[in-house]
Backbone of each chain as nested JSON, in Angstrom:
{
  "chains": [
    {"id": "A", "residues": [
      {"number": 1, "name": "MET", "atoms": {"N": [6.431, -5.717, -2.939], "CA": [5.158, -5.875, -3.816], "C": [3.876, -6.209, -2.91]}},
      {"number": 2, "name": "GLN", "atoms": {"N": [2.722, -5.931, -3.502], "CA": [1.5, -6.193, -2.579], "C": [0.572, -6.725, -3.437]}},
      {"number": 3, "name": "ILE", "atoms": {"N": [-0.343, -7.477, -2.662], "CA": [-1.345, -8.331, -3.59], "C": [-2.771, -7.347, -3.678]}},
      {"number": 4, "name": "GLY", "atoms": {"N": [-3.435, -7.61, -4.801], "CA": [-4.67, -6.856, -4.924], "C": [-5.405, -7.64, -5.978]}},
      {"number": 5, "name": "ARG", "atoms": {"N": [-6.725, -7.23, -6.017], "CA": [-7.552, -7.584, -7.002], "C": [-7.919, -6.42, -8.083]}},
      {"number": 6, "name": "ILE", "atoms": {"N": [-8.028, -6.623, -9.368], "CA": [-8.467, -5.755, -10.289], "C": [-9.821, -5.287, -10.454]}},
      {"number": 7, "name": "ILE", "atoms": {"N": [-10.6, -4.3, -9.871], "CA": [-12.015, -4.056, -9.788], "C": [-12.646, -3.052, -10.815]}},
      {"number": 8, "name": "GLY", "atoms": {"N": [-11.57, -2.583, -11.661], "CA": [-12.189, -1.735, -12.663], "C": [-10.957, -0.975, -13.537]}},
      {"number": 9, "name": "ASN", "atoms": {"N": [-11.256, 0.037, -14.25], "CA": [-10.158, 0.785, -15.211], "C": [-10.657, 2.135, -15.351]}},
      {"number": 10, "name": "VAL", "atoms": {"N": [-9.724, 2.989, -15.435], "CA": [-9.872, 4.49, -15.511], "C": [-9.281, 4.928, -16.839]}},
      {"number": 11, "name": "VAL", "atoms": {"N": [-10.396, 5.778, -17.393], "CA": [-10.106, 6.184, -18.881], "C": [-9.685, 7.774, -18.781]}},
      {"number": 12, "name": "CYS", "atoms": {"N": [-8.65, 8.207, -19.277], "CA": [-8.078, 9.637, -19.402], "C": [-7.775, 9.972, -20.614]}},
      {"number": 13, "name": "THR", "atoms": {"N": [-8.404, 10.815, -21.382], "CA": [-8.059, 11.306, -22.755], "C": [-6.926, 12.36, -22.506]}},
      {"number": 14, "name": "ILE", "atoms": {"N": [-7.011, 13.209, -21.442], "CA": [-6.051, 14.122, -21.406], "C": [-5.187, 13.735, -20.261]}},
      {"number": 15, "name": "LYS", "atoms": {"N": [-3.915, 13.509, -20.673], "CA": [-3.079, 13.008, -19.589], "C": [-1.492, 13.202, -20.152]}},
      {"number": 16, "name": "ASN", "atoms": {"N": [-0.749, 13.065, -19.098], "CA": [0.783, 13.167, -19.253], "C": [1.264, 12.22, -20.353]}},
      {"number": 17, "name": "ASP", "atoms": {"N": [1.897, 12.738, -21.312], "CA": [2.186, 11.95, -22.661], "C": [2.823, 10.533, -22.252]}},
      {"number": 18, "name": "PRO", "atoms": {"N": [3.758, 10.139, -21.397], "CA": [4.277, 8.896, -21.225], "C": [3.119, 8.002, -20.811]}},
      {"number": 19, "name": "LEU", "atoms": {"N": [2.129, 8.385, -20.337], "CA": [0.867, 7.669, -19.863], "C": [0.145, 7.108, -21.095]}},
      {"number": 20, "name": "GLU", "atoms": {"N": [0.41, 7.606, -22.202], "CA": [-0.311, 7.378, -23.496], "C": [-0.3, 6.021, -23.571]}},
      {"number": 21, "name": "GLY", "atoms": {"N": [-1.421, 5.43, -24.137], "CA": [-1.17, 3.705, -24.465], "C": [-1.107, 2.713, -23.466]}},
      {"number": 22, "name": "LYS", "atoms": {"N": [-1.299, 3.314, -22.125], "CA": [-1.081, 2.309, -20.972], "C": [-2.567, 2.148, -20.319]}},
      {"number": 23, "name": "LYS", "atoms": {"N": [-2.606, 1.121, -19.821], "CA": [-3.961, 0.862, -19.082], "C": [-3.734, 1.211, -17.624]}},
      {"number": 24, "name": "LEU", "atoms": {"N": [-4.845, 2.018, -17.237], "CA": [-5.031, 2.48, -16.067], "C": [-6.127, 1.84, -15.303]}},
      {"number": 25, "name": "LEU", "atoms": {"N": [-5.727, 0.814, -14.098], "CA": [-6.371, -0.083, -13.585], "C": [-6.855, 0.186, -12.205]}},
      {"number": 26, "name": "VAL", "atoms": {"N": [-8.106, 0.0, -11.755], "CA": [-8.298, 0.278, -10.495], "C": [-7.978, -1.002, -9.466]}},
      {"number": 27, "name": "VAL", "atoms": {"N": [-7.182, -1.171, -8.647], "CA": [-6.779, -2.217, -7.779], "C": [-7.343, -2.181, -6.28]}},
      {"number": 28, "name": "GLN", "atoms": {"N": [-7.898, -3.24, -5.847], "CA": [-8.374, -3.066, -4.245], "C": [-7.199, -4.024, -3.699]}},
      {"number": 29, "name": "PRO", "atoms": {"N": [-6.338, -3.374, -2.691], "CA": [-5.462, -4.455, -2.063], "C": [-6.241, -5.489, -1.413]}},
      {"number": 30, "name": "LEU", "atoms": {"N": [-5.702, -6.887, -1.15], "CA": [-6.129, -8.076, -0.492], "C": [-5.476, -8.187, 0.64]}},
      {"number": 31, "name": "ASP", "atoms": {"N": [-6.178, -9.008, 1.633], "CA": [-5.455, -9.689, 2.675], "C": [-5.095, -11.069, 2.434]}},
      {"number": 32, "name": "LYS", "atoms": {"N": [-4.64, -11.972, 3.308], "CA": [-4.143, -13.25, 2.801], "C": [-5.222, -14.094, 2.739]}},
      {"number": 33, "name": "ASN", "atoms": {"N": [-6.689, -13.674, 3.179], "CA": [-7.66, -14.565, 2.787], "C": [-8.442, -14.235, 1.63]}},
      {"number": 34, "name": "GLY", "atoms": {"N": [-7.915, -13.217, 0.965], "CA": [-8.465, -12.675, -0.096], "C": [-9.516, -11.81, -0.002]}},
      {"number": 35, "name": "SER", "atoms": {"N": [-9.603, -11.236, 1.229], "CA": [-10.792, -10.361, 1.299], "C": [-10.166, -8.734, 1.302]}},
      {"number": 36, "name": "ASN", "atoms": {"N": [-11.079, -7.841, 1.023], "CA": [-10.635, -6.479, 0.944], "C": [-9.638, -5.937, 1.983]}},
      {"number": 37, "name": "HIS", "atoms": {"N": [-8.618, -5.163, 1.714], "CA": [-7.963, -4.626, 3.013], "C": [-7.458, -3.356, 2.517]}},
      {"number": 38, "name": "GLY", "atoms": {"N": [-7.873, -2.089, 3.027], "CA": [-7.481, -1.159, 2.7], "C": [-7.808, -0.394, 1.646]}},
      {"number": 39, "name": "LYS", "atoms": {"N": [-7.505, 0.647, 1.179], "CA": [-8.404, 1.427, -0.014], "C": [-7.919, 1.371, -1.377]}},
      {"number": 40, "name": "PRO", "atoms": {"N": [-8.772, 1.23, -2.327], "CA": [-8.28, 1.097, -3.689], "C": [-7.323, 2.337, -4.21]}},
      {"number": 41, "name": "LEU", "atoms": {"N": [-6.677, 2.049, -5.368], "CA": [-5.713, 2.821, -5.803], "C": [-5.575, 2.485, -7.409]}},
      {"number": 42, "name": "VAL", "atoms": {"N": [-4.996, 3.317, -8.009], "CA": [-4.984, 3.222, -9.633], "C": [-3.873, 2.857, -9.796]}},
      {"number": 43, "name": "ALA", "atoms": {"N": [-3.471, 1.923, -10.87], "CA": [-2.049, 1.207, -11.219], "C": [-1.941, 1.169, -12.587]}},
      {"number": 44, "name": "ILE", "atoms": {"N": [-0.802, 1.258, -13.132], "CA": [-0.693, 1.078, -14.643], "C": [-0.257, -0.407, -14.738]}},
      {"number": 45, "name": "ASP", "atoms": {"N": [-0.886, -0.942, -15.858], "CA": [-0.469, -2.303, -16.203], "C": [0.665, -2.737, -16.986]}},
      {"number": 46, "name": "ALA", "atoms": {"N": [1.489, -3.633, -16.517], "CA": [2.723, -3.959, -17.355], "C": [2.66, -5.241, -17.605]}},
      {"number": 47, "name": "VAL", "atoms": {"N": [1.866, -6.091, -17.343], "CA": [1.822, -7.476, -17.894], "C": [0.562, -8.091, -18.481]}},
      {"number": 48, "name": "GLY", "atoms": {"N": [-0.487, -7.022, -18.975], "CA": [-1.536, -7.577, -19.767], "C": [-2.781, -8.068, -18.714]}},
      {"number": 49, "name": "ALA", "atoms": {"N": [-2.731, -7.414, -17.511], "CA": [-3.84, -7.785, -16.664], "C": [-5.268, -7.064, -16.991]}},
      {"number": 50, "name": "GLY", "atoms": {"N": [-6.306, -7.856, -16.441], "CA": [-7.53, -7.435, -16.775], "C": [-8.538, -7.428, -15.483]}},
      {"number": 51, "name": "VAL", "atoms": {"N": [-9.682, -6.767, -15.908], "CA": [-10.455, -6.807, -14.605], "C": [-10.998, -8.08, -14.028]}},
      {"number": 52, "name": "GLY", "atoms": {"N": [-10.846, -8.099, -12.664], "CA": [-11.046, -9.49, -11.992], "C": [-10.063, -10.534, -11.619]}},
      {"number": 53, "name": "GLU", "atoms": {"N": [-8.948, -9.914, -12.143], "CA": [-7.696, -10.914, -11.912], "C": [-7.123, -10.439, -10.672]}},
      {"number": 54, "name": "THR", "atoms": {"N": [-6.409, -11.465, -9.96], "CA": [-5.634, -11.122, -8.749], "C": [-4.239, -10.966, -9.243]}},
      {"number": 55, "name": "ILE", "atoms": {"N": [-3.696, -9.836, -8.827], "CA": [-2.287, -9.712, -9.435], "C": [-1.508, -9.053, -7.982]}},
      {"number": 56, "name": "TYR", "atoms": {"N": [-0.056, -8.557, -8.091], "CA": [0.604, -7.901, -7.174], "C": [1.102, -6.752, -8.042]}},
      {"number": 57, "name": "TRP", "atoms": {"N": [1.472, -5.676, -7.097], "CA": [1.91, -4.334, -7.971], "C": [3.113, -3.925, -7.098]}},
      {"number": 58, "name": "CYS", "atoms": {"N": [3.873, -3.197, -7.866], "CA": [5.275, -2.509, -7.307], "C": [4.803, -1.125, -6.939]}},
      {"number": 59, "name": "ARG", "atoms": {"N": [5.438, -0.681, -5.997], "CA": [5.043, 0.815, -5.686], "C": [6.406, 1.619, -5.716]}},
      {"number": 60, "name": "GLY", "atoms": {"N": [6.158, 2.944, -5.798], "CA": [7.551, 3.974, -5.749], "C": [7.955, 4.163, -7.025]}},
      {"number": 61, "name": "ARG", "atoms": {"N": [9.226, 4.773, -6.896], "CA": [9.736, 5.054, -8.323], "C": [10.102, 3.805, -9.335]}},
      {"number": 62, "name": "GLU", "atoms": {"N": [10.38, 2.563, -8.399], "CA": [10.615, 1.335, -8.955], "C": [9.415, 0.92, -10.01]}},
      {"number": 63, "name": "ALA", "atoms": {"N": [8.249, 1.465, -9.671], "CA": [7.034, 1.342, -10.588], "C": [7.355, 1.685, -12.031]}},
      {"number": 64, "name": "SER", "atoms": {"N": [8.247, 2.663, -12.128], "CA": [8.453, 3.223, -13.543], "C": [9.331, 2.64, -14.372]}},
      {"number": 65, "name": "MET", "atoms": {"N": [10.249, 1.682, -13.601], "CA": [11.238, 1.028, -14.268], "C": [10.748, 0.164, -15.474]}},
      {"number": 66, "name": "PRO", "atoms": {"N": [9.596, -0.49, -15.615], "CA": [9.375, -1.071, -16.776], "C": [9.689, -0.29, -18.173]}},
      {"number": 67, "name": "TRP", "atoms": {"N": [9.603, 1.157, -18.064], "CA": [9.524, 1.625, -19.379], "C": [11.001, 2.485, -19.198]}},
      {"number": 68, "name": "TYR", "atoms": {"N": [11.649, 2.519, -18.184], "CA": [13.102, 3.14, -17.986], "C": [14.136, 2.518, -19.077]}},
      {"number": 69, "name": "PRO", "atoms": {"N": [15.028, 3.104, -19.663], "CA": [15.276, 4.726, -19.713], "C": [14.5, 5.343, -20.725]}},
      {"number": 70, "name": "ASP", "atoms": {"N": [13.545, 4.249, -21.781], "CA": [12.884, 5.002, -22.872], "C": [11.941, 6.035, -22.47]}},
      {"number": 71, "name": "GLN", "atoms": {"N": [11.194, 5.859, -21.393], "CA": [10.292, 6.79, -20.892], "C": [10.248, 6.815, -19.642]}},
      {"number": 72, "name": "GLU", "atoms": {"N": [9.949, 8.402, -19.04], "CA": [9.922, 8.527, -17.598], "C": [8.392, 8.646, -17.508]}},
      {"number": 73, "name": "VAL", "atoms": {"N": [7.646, 7.36, -16.931], "CA": [6.449, 7.177, -16.645], "C": [6.039, 7.737, -15.279]}},
      {"number": 74, "name": "PRO", "atoms": {"N": [5.021, 8.665, -15.228], "CA": [4.755, 9.23, -13.966], "C": [3.709, 8.084, -13.362]}},
      {"number": 75, "name": "THR", "atoms": {"N": [4.309, 7.329, -12.694], "CA": [3.617, 6.313, -11.965], "C": [4.319, 5.656, -10.469]}},
      {"number": 76, "name": "GLU", "atoms": {"N": [3.361, 5.775, -9.603], "CA": [3.982, 5.192, -8.201], "C": [3.479, 3.667, -7.975]}},
      {"number": 77, "name": "ALA", "atoms": {"N": [2.563, 3.34, -8.852], "CA": [2.03, 1.68, -8.697], "C": [1.948, 1.221, -10.034]}},
      {"number": 78, "name": "THR", "atoms": {"N": [2.64, 0.141, -10.337], "CA": [2.475, -0.734, -11.366], "C": [2.205, -2.047, -11.212]}},
      {"number": 79, "name": "ILE", "atoms": {"N": [1.295, -2.706, -11.967], "CA": [0.975, -4.028, -11.806], "C": [2.191, -5.008, -12.621]}},
      {"number": 80, "name": "VAL", "atoms": {"N": [2.886, -5.785, -11.86], "CA": [4.048, -6.171, -12.336], "C": [3.937, -8.07, -12.288]}},
      {"number": 81, "name": "GLY", "atoms": {"N": [2.747, -8.564, -12.084], "CA": [2.492, -10.075, -11.915], "C": [1.105, -10.207, -12.047]}},
      {"number": 82, "name": "ILE", "atoms": {"N": [0.661, -11.57, -12.615], "CA": [-0.55, -12.009, -12.312], "C": [-0.427, -13.324, -11.224]}},
      {"number": 83, "name": "ILE", "atoms": {"N": [-1.169, -13.223, -10.249], "CA": [-1.087, -14.334, -9.259], "C": [-1.812, -15.494, -9.709]}},
      {"number": 84, "name": "ASP", "atoms": {"N": [-1.238, -16.719, -9.932], "CA": [-2.095, -18.028, -10.134], "C": [-2.35, -18.467, -8.614]}},
      {"number": 85, "name": "ALA", "atoms": {"N": [-1.431, -18.479, -7.859], "CA": [-1.765, -19.273, -6.715], "C": [-0.876, -18.757, -5.56]}},
      {"number": 86, "name": "ILE", "atoms": {"N": [-1.266, -18.891, -4.067], "CA": [-0.249, -18.681, -3.125], "C": [-0.394, -19.877, -2.286]}},
      {"number": 87, "name": "ASP", "atoms": {"N": [0.863, -20.742, -2.243], "CA": [0.858, -21.781, -1.205], "C": [1.455, -21.28, 0.164]}},
      {"number": 88, "name": "LEU", "atoms": {"N": [0.113, -21.318, 0.911], "CA": [0.492, -21.028, 2.281], "C": [1.115, -22.301, 2.825]}},
      {"number": 89, "name": "GLY", "atoms": {"N": [2.347, -22.437, 3.354], "CA": [3.01, -23.34, 4.034], "C": [2.352, -24.119, 5.185]}}
    ]},
    {"id": "B", "residues": [
      {"number": 1, "name": "MET", "atoms": {"N": [15.584, -1.945, 7.703], "CA": [14.871, -3.438, 7.4], "C": [13.691, -3.88, 8.452]}},
      {"number": 2, "name": "LEU", "atoms": {"N": [13.026, -4.834, 8.029], "CA": [11.827, -5.345, 9.041], "C": [12.049, -6.748, 9.282]}},
      {"number": 3, "name": "ILE", "atoms": {"N": [11.453, -7.077, 10.243], "CA": [11.43, -8.733, 10.607], "C": [10.222, -9.309, 10.168]}},
      {"number": 4, "name": "GLY", "atoms": {"N": [10.438, -10.299, 9.595], "CA": [9.211, -10.972, 8.944], "C": [9.309, -12.358, 8.917]}},
      {"number": 5, "name": "LYS", "atoms": {"N": [8.015, -13.084, 8.797], "CA": [7.897, -14.53, 8.615], "C": [7.483, -14.842, 7.318]}},
      {"number": 6, "name": "VAL", "atoms": {"N": [8.024, -15.865, 6.721], "CA": [7.828, -16.363, 5.281], "C": [6.517, -17.417, 5.432]}},
      {"number": 7, "name": "ILE", "atoms": {"N": [5.231, -16.892, 4.913], "CA": [4.147, -17.542, 5.203], "C": [3.634, -18.336, 4.077]}},
      {"number": 8, "name": "GLY", "atoms": {"N": [4.154, -18.143, 2.771], "CA": [3.758, -18.824, 1.786], "C": [4.829, -18.513, 0.447]}},
      {"number": 9, "name": "ASN", "atoms": {"N": [4.423, -19.344, -0.662], "CA": [5.271, -19.216, -1.849], "C": [4.137, -18.628, -2.761]}},
      {"number": 10, "name": "VAL", "atoms": {"N": [4.735, -17.544, -3.657], "CA": [3.734, -16.933, -4.614], "C": [3.908, -17.676, -6.006]}},
      {"number": 11, "name": "VAL", "atoms": {"N": [2.974, -18.315, -6.792], "CA": [3.202, -18.583, -7.983], "C": [2.285, -17.667, -8.925]}},
      {"number": 12, "name": "ALA", "atoms": {"N": [3.344, -17.262, -9.862], "CA": [2.731, -16.221, -11.023], "C": [3.577, -16.439, -12.309]}},
      {"number": 13, "name": "THR", "atoms": {"N": [2.805, -17.213, -13.295], "CA": [3.594, -17.306, -14.492], "C": [3.722, -16.226, -15.311]}},
      {"number": 14, "name": "ARG", "atoms": {"N": [2.641, -15.183, -15.334], "CA": [2.779, -14.249, -16.013], "C": [3.089, -12.976, -15.241]}},
      {"number": 15, "name": "LYS", "atoms": {"N": [4.37, -12.607, -15.399], "CA": [4.999, -11.346, -14.563], "C": [5.996, -10.816, -15.28]}},
      {"number": 16, "name": "HIS", "atoms": {"N": [6.599, -9.522, -14.749], "CA": [7.744, -8.757, -15.407], "C": [9.012, -9.666, -15.509]}},
      {"number": 17, "name": "VAL", "atoms": {"N": [9.675, -9.378, -16.788], "CA": [10.742, -10.276, -16.767], "C": [11.637, -10.439, -15.714]}},
      {"number": 18, "name": "SER", "atoms": {"N": [12.024, -9.281, -15.023], "CA": [12.928, -9.382, -13.965], "C": [12.495, -10.066, -12.772]}},
      {"number": 19, "name": "HIS", "atoms": {"N": [11.334, -10.606, -12.774], "CA": [10.882, -11.498, -11.7], "C": [10.893, -12.727, -11.918]}},
      {"number": 20, "name": "GLU", "atoms": {"N": [11.139, -13.177, -13.359], "CA": [11.449, -14.454, -13.628], "C": [12.601, -15.305, -12.944]}},
      {"number": 21, "name": "ASN", "atoms": {"N": [12.456, -16.465, -12.738], "CA": [13.488, -17.38, -12.298], "C": [14.04, -16.839, -10.702]}},
      {"number": 22, "name": "GLN", "atoms": {"N": [12.772, -16.282, -9.999], "CA": [12.931, -15.718, -8.678], "C": [12.001, -16.34, -7.847]}},
      {"number": 23, "name": "LYS", "atoms": {"N": [12.301, -16.657, -6.814], "CA": [11.253, -17.175, -5.945], "C": [10.487, -15.665, -4.999]}},
      {"number": 24, "name": "ILE", "atoms": {"N": [9.125, -15.771, -5.092], "CA": [8.308, -14.694, -4.688], "C": [7.693, -15.466, -3.521]}},
      {"number": 25, "name": "LEU", "atoms": {"N": [8.311, -14.694, -2.289], "CA": [7.905, -14.899, -1.158], "C": [6.636, -14.251, -0.408]}},
      {"number": 26, "name": "TYR", "atoms": {"N": [5.908, -14.856, 0.244], "CA": [4.6, -14.09, 0.862], "C": [4.948, -14.009, 2.229]}},
      {"number": 27, "name": "VAL", "atoms": {"N": [5.283, -12.643, 2.755], "CA": [6.009, -12.706, 3.973], "C": [4.802, -11.867, 5.102]}},
      {"number": 28, "name": "GLN", "atoms": {"N": [4.684, -12.218, 6.321], "CA": [3.9, -11.303, 7.299], "C": [4.988, -10.704, 7.931]}},
      {"number": 29, "name": "ILE", "atoms": {"N": [4.82, -9.356, 7.977], "CA": [5.976, -8.647, 8.83], "C": [5.564, -8.7, 10.291]}},
      {"number": 30, "name": "LEU", "atoms": {"N": [6.698, -8.766, 11.308], "CA": [6.302, -8.882, 12.602], "C": [6.68, -8.075, 13.488]}},
      {"number": 31, "name": "ASN", "atoms": {"N": [6.006, -7.946, 14.631], "CA": [6.515, -7.06, 15.914], "C": [7.49, -7.73, 16.558]}},
      {"number": 32, "name": "LEU", "atoms": {"N": [8.032, -7.118, 17.404], "CA": [9.27, -7.74, 18.091], "C": [8.53, -8.893, 18.863]}},
      {"number": 33, "name": "ASP", "atoms": {"N": [7.406, -8.773, 19.373], "CA": [6.779, -9.75, 20.259], "C": [6.26, -10.833, 19.328]}},
      {"number": 34, "name": "GLY", "atoms": {"N": [6.455, -10.944, 18.047], "CA": [6.138, -12.177, 17.293], "C": [4.81, -11.911, 16.627]}},
      {"number": 35, "name": "SER", "atoms": {"N": [4.0, -10.736, 17.115], "CA": [2.526, -10.701, 16.564], "C": [2.813, -10.06, 15.073]}},
      {"number": 36, "name": "GLY", "atoms": {"N": [1.622, -10.237, 14.46], "CA": [1.769, -9.791, 12.785], "C": [1.723, -8.365, 13.002]}},
      {"number": 37, "name": "ARG", "atoms": {"N": [2.08, -7.842, 11.816], "CA": [1.915, -6.486, 11.908], "C": [1.446, -5.921, 10.341]}},
      {"number": 38, "name": "SER", "atoms": {"N": [0.654, -5.243, 10.138], "CA": [0.368, -4.93, 8.909], "C": [-0.205, -6.138, 7.853]}},
      {"number": 39, "name": "ASN", "atoms": {"N": [-0.746, -5.716, 6.635], "CA": [-1.107, -6.71, 5.529], "C": [0.248, -7.653, 5.138]}},
      {"number": 40, "name": "PRO", "atoms": {"N": [0.192, -8.89, 4.958], "CA": [1.513, -9.685, 4.571], "C": [1.793, -9.055, 3.0]}},
      {"number": 41, "name": "ILE", "atoms": {"N": [3.218, -9.113, 2.776], "CA": [3.783, -8.509, 1.561], "C": [4.214, -9.69, 0.386]}},
      {"number": 42, "name": "LEU", "atoms": {"N": [4.627, -9.088, -0.686], "CA": [5.321, -10.068, -1.471], "C": [6.881, -9.384, -1.575]}},
      {"number": 43, "name": "ALA", "atoms": {"N": [7.597, -10.43, -1.447], "CA": [9.218, -9.9, -1.834], "C": [10.001, -10.782, -2.533]}},
      {"number": 44, "name": "LEU", "atoms": {"N": [10.834, -10.636, -3.291], "CA": [11.58, -11.33, -3.933], "C": [12.719, -11.948, -3.093]}},
      {"number": 45, "name": "ASP", "atoms": {"N": [13.242, -13.264, -3.441], "CA": [14.103, -13.951, -2.342], "C": [15.402, -13.782, -2.857]}},
      {"number": 46, "name": "ALA", "atoms": {"N": [16.242, -13.198, -1.867], "CA": [17.567, -13.054, -2.51], "C": [18.599, -14.068, -1.466]}},
      {"number": 47, "name": "VAL", "atoms": {"N": [18.067, -14.816, -0.648], "CA": [18.788, -15.728, 0.142], "C": [18.165, -17.334, 0.116]}},
      {"number": 48, "name": "ASP", "atoms": {"N": [17.272, -17.5, -0.744], "CA": [16.745, -18.765, -0.592], "C": [16.171, -19.218, 0.76]}},
      {"number": 49, "name": "ALA", "atoms": {"N": [15.35, -18.289, 1.049], "CA": [14.697, -18.512, 2.282], "C": [13.241, -19.312, 1.906]}},
      {"number": 50, "name": "GLY", "atoms": {"N": [12.756, -19.992, 3.135], "CA": [11.645, -20.856, 2.84], "C": [10.363, -20.563, 3.802]}},
      {"number": 51, "name": "VAL", "atoms": {"N": [9.221, -21.312, 3.489], "CA": [8.17, -20.944, 4.417], "C": [8.594, -21.495, 5.836]}},
      {"number": 52, "name": "GLY", "atoms": {"N": [8.154, -20.579, 6.719], "CA": [8.268, -20.878, 8.196], "C": [9.529, -19.99, 8.372]}},
      {"number": 53, "name": "ASP", "atoms": {"N": [10.501, -19.689, 7.686], "CA": [11.731, -18.963, 8.141], "C": [11.321, -17.374, 8.717]}},
      {"number": 54, "name": "ARG", "atoms": {"N": [11.991, -17.199, 9.638], "CA": [12.156, -15.598, 10.006], "C": [12.921, -15.081, 9.286]}},
      {"number": 55, "name": "VAL", "atoms": {"N": [12.601, -13.813, 8.76], "CA": [13.504, -13.183, 7.741], "C": [13.707, -11.85, 7.964]}},
      {"number": 56, "name": "LEU", "atoms": {"N": [14.681, -11.334, 7.261], "CA": [15.134, -9.834, 7.329], "C": [14.561, -9.278, 5.692]}},
      {"number": 57, "name": "VAL", "atoms": {"N": [13.826, -8.271, 5.86], "CA": [12.993, -7.8, 4.791], "C": [13.377, -6.465, 4.362]}},
      {"number": 58, "name": "THR", "atoms": {"N": [13.862, -5.848, 3.085], "CA": [13.974, -4.605, 3.1], "C": [12.76, -4.16, 1.876]}},
      {"number": 59, "name": "GLN", "atoms": {"N": [12.494, -3.063, 2.348], "CA": [11.188, -2.459, 1.411], "C": [11.539, -1.15, 0.603]}},
      {"number": 60, "name": "GLU", "atoms": {"N": [12.842, -1.126, 0.393], "CA": [13.512, 0.097, -0.465], "C": [13.751, -0.606, -1.798]}},
      {"number": 61, "name": "GLY", "atoms": {"N": [13.312, 0.276, -2.77], "CA": [13.433, -0.318, -4.158], "C": [14.582, -0.801, -4.281]}},
      {"number": 62, "name": "TRP", "atoms": {"N": [15.701, 0.228, -4.33], "CA": [17.158, 0.049, -4.928], "C": [17.585, -1.096, -4.462]}},
      {"number": 63, "name": "SER", "atoms": {"N": [17.631, -1.098, -3.034], "CA": [18.327, -2.093, -2.205], "C": [17.503, -3.495, -2.722]}},
      {"number": 64, "name": "ALA", "atoms": {"N": [16.268, -3.63, -2.893], "CA": [15.543, -4.796, -3.164], "C": [15.968, -5.222, -4.517]}},
      {"number": 65, "name": "MET", "atoms": {"N": [16.019, -4.605, -5.534], "CA": [16.345, -4.769, -6.705], "C": [17.88, -5.285, -6.897]}},
      {"number": 66, "name": "THR", "atoms": {"N": [18.824, -4.659, -6.305], "CA": [20.203, -4.924, -6.484], "C": [20.406, -6.181, -5.323]}},
      {"number": 67, "name": "SER", "atoms": {"N": [19.541, -6.419, -4.542], "CA": [19.9, -7.744, -3.613], "C": [19.622, -8.92, -4.665]}},
      {"number": 68, "name": "VAL", "atoms": {"N": [18.773, -8.922, -5.691], "CA": [18.666, -9.833, -6.471], "C": [19.25, -9.629, -7.796]}},
      {"number": 69, "name": "GLY", "atoms": {"N": [20.28, -8.852, -7.711], "CA": [21.18, -8.682, -9.184], "C": [20.239, -7.906, -10.275]}},
      {"number": 70, "name": "LYS", "atoms": {"N": [19.104, -7.204, -10.111], "CA": [18.355, -6.628, -11.125], "C": [18.281, -5.27, -10.981]}},
      {"number": 71, "name": "PRO", "atoms": {"N": [19.296, -4.342, -10.904], "CA": [18.913, -3.038, -11.192], "C": [18.066, -2.483, -12.086]}},
      {"number": 72, "name": "PHE", "atoms": {"N": [17.613, -1.468, -11.889], "CA": [16.503, -0.856, -12.831], "C": [15.319, -1.681, -13.135]}},
      {"number": 73, "name": "SER", "atoms": {"N": [14.793, -2.267, -12.107], "CA": [13.676, -3.233, -12.572], "C": [12.668, -2.836, -11.427]}},
      {"number": 74, "name": "PRO", "atoms": {"N": [11.411, -3.171, -11.719], "CA": [10.161, -2.952, -10.792], "C": [9.957, -3.863, -9.617]}},
      {"number": 75, "name": "ILE", "atoms": {"N": [11.161, -3.828, -8.783], "CA": [11.175, -4.733, -7.476], "C": [11.28, -3.494, -6.344]}},
      {"number": 76, "name": "ASP", "atoms": {"N": [10.395, -3.674, -5.375], "CA": [10.616, -2.752, -4.231], "C": [10.482, -3.59, -3.027]}},
      {"number": 77, "name": "MET", "atoms": {"N": [10.371, -4.89, -2.795], "CA": [10.892, -5.556, -1.778], "C": [11.618, -6.587, -1.86]}},
      {"number": 78, "name": "ALA", "atoms": {"N": [12.242, -7.241, -0.998], "CA": [13.048, -8.474, -1.12], "C": [13.436, -8.821, 0.185]}},
      {"number": 79, "name": "VAL", "atoms": {"N": [13.51, -10.36, 0.332], "CA": [14.07, -11.043, 1.549], "C": [15.584, -11.015, 1.405]}},
      {"number": 80, "name": "VAL", "atoms": {"N": [16.212, -10.117, 2.348], "CA": [17.788, -10.255, 2.273], "C": [18.628, -10.955, 3.703]}},
      {"number": 81, "name": "GLY", "atoms": {"N": [17.807, -11.561, 4.425], "CA": [18.614, -12.35, 5.235], "C": [17.471, -13.453, 6.001]}},
      {"number": 82, "name": "VAL", "atoms": {"N": [18.09, -14.529, 6.545], "CA": [17.203, -15.429, 7.18], "C": [17.808, -15.316, 8.579]}},
      {"number": 83, "name": "ILE", "atoms": {"N": [16.767, -14.875, 9.667], "CA": [17.095, -14.619, 11.01], "C": [17.41, -15.785, 11.97]}},
      {"number": 84, "name": "ASP", "atoms": {"N": [18.554, -15.97, 12.539], "CA": [18.887, -17.019, 13.525], "C": [18.053, -16.749, 14.781]}},
      {"number": 85, "name": "SER", "atoms": {"N": [18.491, -15.402, 15.136], "CA": [18.035, -15.027, 16.426], "C": [18.171, -13.507, 16.643]}},
      {"number": 86, "name": "VAL", "atoms": {"N": [17.071, -12.955, 17.402], "CA": [17.227, -11.557, 17.771], "C": [17.358, -11.543, 19.375]}},
      {"number": 87, "name": "GLU", "atoms": {"N": [18.545, -10.661, 19.731], "CA": [18.669, -10.705, 21.257], "C": [18.312, -9.366, 21.259]}},
      {"number": 88, "name": "LEU", "atoms": {"N": [17.303, -9.043, 22.374], "CA": [17.147, -7.635, 23.191], "C": [17.48, -7.453, 24.372]}},
      {"number": 89, "name": "ALA", "atoms": {"N": [18.068, -6.27, 24.487], "CA": [18.566, -6.012, 25.965], "C": [17.464, -6.182, 26.856]}},
      {"number": 90, "name": "PRO", "atoms": {"N": [17.903, -6.666, 28.226], "CA": [16.809, -6.923, 29.293], "C": [16.144, -5.597, 29.536]}}
    ]}
  ]
}
């Protein structure tokens, strides 16, 4: 998984059915100092995350697993955790 | 797999159920010369590794989820070994 911050959301009225009712959030990947690192992407929320929160997401086919097997959700990025802290040893 | 170094522990109370009761490690992937490569990643811990350990990381989902006994869950990276040594031919 990778760390990022939610910087916005995307609204699509016309979309593939399994995307219905799911929040599409804009994620900015972060480095270990919390600064921007790399390009933003759009991820589906699976844990009730909101704009401004630091999160981590899962990529690839595994990103659709939260809804499997009930739905085949077309996503390759899903937010699967909200980060409270990272204790750097 | 990739060689990495565990640089932190991730605390996340709100997360997908399959991540509960799992240590989430913050890992810096390394080049063979020990220098850092790319942005650090988060990996579930399948071998009880700790901060400072040099570890073996899988970044393929099915391997990652099954290594922690959670098939069909949103897990794409896991620490699957603690490295004692890496011997390279001269």
